[in-house]
N, C-alpha and C positions, 0 to 999 in steps of 0.2 A: 504494500500500500504506500502511496506517495506521501501521505501525511503521518507516517509512523513516528511516534514519540516515545521518549523514555520517561517513565513515571516513577516517582518515589512516594510510596504510600505507607503511612504509619497505622498501626492498629488494624492489620489486615487479616487476622486469623479468623474473624467471624463477622457477622452482621453486614453493614453497608460496605465496609472495607473489603471483605472477601468477595462480595458480589461485584464490586468495581474491578477487582483484580481479574476475576474470571472473564468479565465482559471485555476488558482491555486486551487480554491475551487472545481471546477469540477473534478480536478485530485486527490482530496483527501487531499490536504495540508491544513494547518491552517494559518489564515491570520489576522494580526492586521493592520488596514489601517487608515490613518489619513486624515482629511479634516478640513477646518476651520468651516464648518457646516456639521454635519453628516446626516442631514435630507435627502438630495438627495442621499447620499451614501447608507443609510439604505434602501431607496426606490429602488435603483438600484440593491442592493444585499440583498435578503431576503430569509428566510427559511433555513439558514445555521446553526442555533443553536450555540453551543459553538465554532464551528470551525471558526467563523468570529467575530472579535472584532473591531467595528468602534470606532474611537477616535477623539474627537474634539480637535484640537491642533493649537495653534498659533506658527508656526515653527520659527518665529523670536524671540521667548521667550525661553531662555535656560531652565528656570524653567518648562515651559509647556512641552517641549520636554523630559526633564528628567522624569517628572511625567508620561508621556504617555508610555515611554519605560519601566518604572518600572511596570506600570499597565499591559502591554502586557506580561512582564516576570512573574508576579504573576499569570496571567490568564493561560498561556501556559506552564510555567516551564522552558522555554528556548527560545532563538531566534537564528535561524540558518542562516537566510538571511535578511540583511537590504538593502532596495532599496531606495536611495535618488532620487526620481522621481519628486518631486514638483519643478516647474519652474515658472519663471516670465519673460515673453517676453516684452521687452521695446524697442521701436524704436524712433529714433530722433537723430539729430546731438548733439554733446557734448555741443554746445553753447545753444541749445534749452532746453535740459534736466535740470530740477532743481536739487538742492542738494537732496531734498526729493525723487524725482523720481529715482535718481541714487542710493541712499542708500536703498530704498525699493527693488530695483533689487538685490543688493548684500545681503540684509538681507535674501531673500528667496533662491536665487541661490547659495550663498556661505556660509553665516553664519548658515543658517538652516541645510545645509549639514554637516558642522563642528559640530554643536550641536548634531545631531543624532549620528555621529561617536563617539564623545566624550563619550556619555552616553551608547552606545551599546557595546563599546569595553571591559569594565570590565566584562560584561556577557560573551562575546565570549572568552576572555582570560581565564576565569575560566573554560569554557567548553573545552578550547584548540581546538576550531573549530569555523567556521563561515565563511560567505562570505558577503562582502560589495560590492554593485553595485552602482556606482555613475553615474547618467545620466547627461552627459554634452550635447554637440551639435556639429554638424559639424561647427557651427559658432564659437566655441571655438578654432577650428583649422584654419579655413579659413573664417573669418567674412566678411560680405558684407557691402556695403555703407549704412549708416544710422542706423547701429546696433552696434555702438562702445561700448556702456556700456554693452549691452547684450553679445557681443563678449568677452569683458574683464572679465565679471563674469563667463562665461562658460570656458574661458581659465584658470581662477583661479581654477576651479574645476579639470581641467586636472592636473595642477601642484600639487595640494594637494594630488590627488589620486596616482600619481606616487611615491611620497615619502611615503605615507601611506602604500603602498604595501611592501616596504622594511622594514618599522618599525614593521609591525605586522606579517611578515612571520614566525619569530621564534615561534609564538604562534599557528601556524596551521590555521591562518586566511587568507583567500584568498580575493583578491581585483580585481575588474574589472571596467574599465572606458568604458562606452558606449557613442558613439558620433553618434546620429541618424541624418539622413537627414530629408527631409520633409515627414511626415506621415499623413495619412488621418484621422486626429483628428480635434478637434475644436480649435487648437492652433492659426490658422489664423483668427478666428472669433472675432468680437469686444468685446465679453464678456470675452475673454481670453487674447487678445493681447492689451497691453497698448502702446499708442503713446503719445509723448510729448504734454502737454497742450499748451505750447508756440510754436507758429509757426512764423518763420522768413522767409520773402520772399526770401532772398538770397539762401535759401536751397530748392528751388522749385524742384530741381532734386531729392532730397531725398524723397520729398512728392510723386513724380511720381513713384518712385521705390516701396514705401510702398503700394501705391494703386495697383500696379501690383501684389505685393506679396499677398495682401488680396484676389484678384480675383482668386488665385489658390486654394482657399479653396474648398475641395471636389474633387480635381483632383490630389492631391499629389500622388507620385509613391509608397510610403511606405504603407504597410498593417499592422495595429496595431496588429492584431491577430497573424501574422507571427512573429512580433517583440517579442511579449509576449512568444511565443513558444521558440524562440531562447534564451531568458533570462532564461527560465526554464531549457533548455538544458545545458546552461553554468554552472549552479550550480551543475550539475551531473558530470562534468568533473573532472578528477583527477588533471589536470593541466589546469585550465581555462585561457583564454587570459587576459592579463592586459589591452590591448587596443582592442576595438572592434567597428568597424564602422557598422552602420546599414543603408542599402539602397544603391542602385547603384549610386544615386546622391551624397551621402556622400563619397563614394569611389572615384568618379571622382574628386570631389573638394579637397579631401585630397591629392591626387597625383599631382594635379596642384600646390598645396601649397608646396609639397616636391620638385618639380622641380624648383619652384621660389626660395626657400631657397637655394638649391644646387647651382644654377647659381649665385645668389647674393653673397653667401659666397665665391665662387671661383673667381668671378670677382674682389673682393676686398681683395684677399688673401695676396698680398704684403703689402698693407696698414695695414691689421690686424696684420701681423707678425712684422711690423716695430716698434711696441711698446715694443718688448722684449729687455732685456739688451744684449749688444753686447758681 
């Protein structure tokens, strides 16, 4: 294929990441994919020869990430698209979540994303081309009760992506922030979703909402195959979107948040402007 690209994808052993890897390889692209343990990744993706490079990476380690990106670069000779897909779902009230649980969430959702960007940029700058796709969440725009730390981490990804796009535009590097809604992956399953170990009775309402969330597993509106196809399409665009919502549920939540912000800002306009010098 004439438009064959080299992709570097984190969190590729399951869910949307794995779906994307399979579709890319089927379309003739080359893929370096990371996982903490490559055994399941290699089992899920076999028979691809040199077109597929599975990498065992601790994304919270800057040194591990740097080594993996260099290995992918040596193997393929370039990196055209980097997808920060690895995520860490953590639920619980702020009072219940420990310092370690909170930092683990930021290590994967935020600092791992920064690590990948930091080490892939020199390659893309030299190429004078590339596309960085950061996967946030609708929770980073409109978070829900009981997901304060997760919402904060995903909101941080949105903020860093917005500025990144301006910083790297002169080098021919494109940037897209994707905020998915609920997709039919294993995100809701106990093996993927982490809930606070500490349970405080006063937050029983949060516990109930978490239980309802878990029961939606397998019925989510989003189709991972369609999401992967859209991500591939975005990289072929001359002017790709900086912000892209995925899923009708994400679209509805985002516009409810826009309405809330607009009404709140307007309600307190006089008080806001009262702080200016006369």
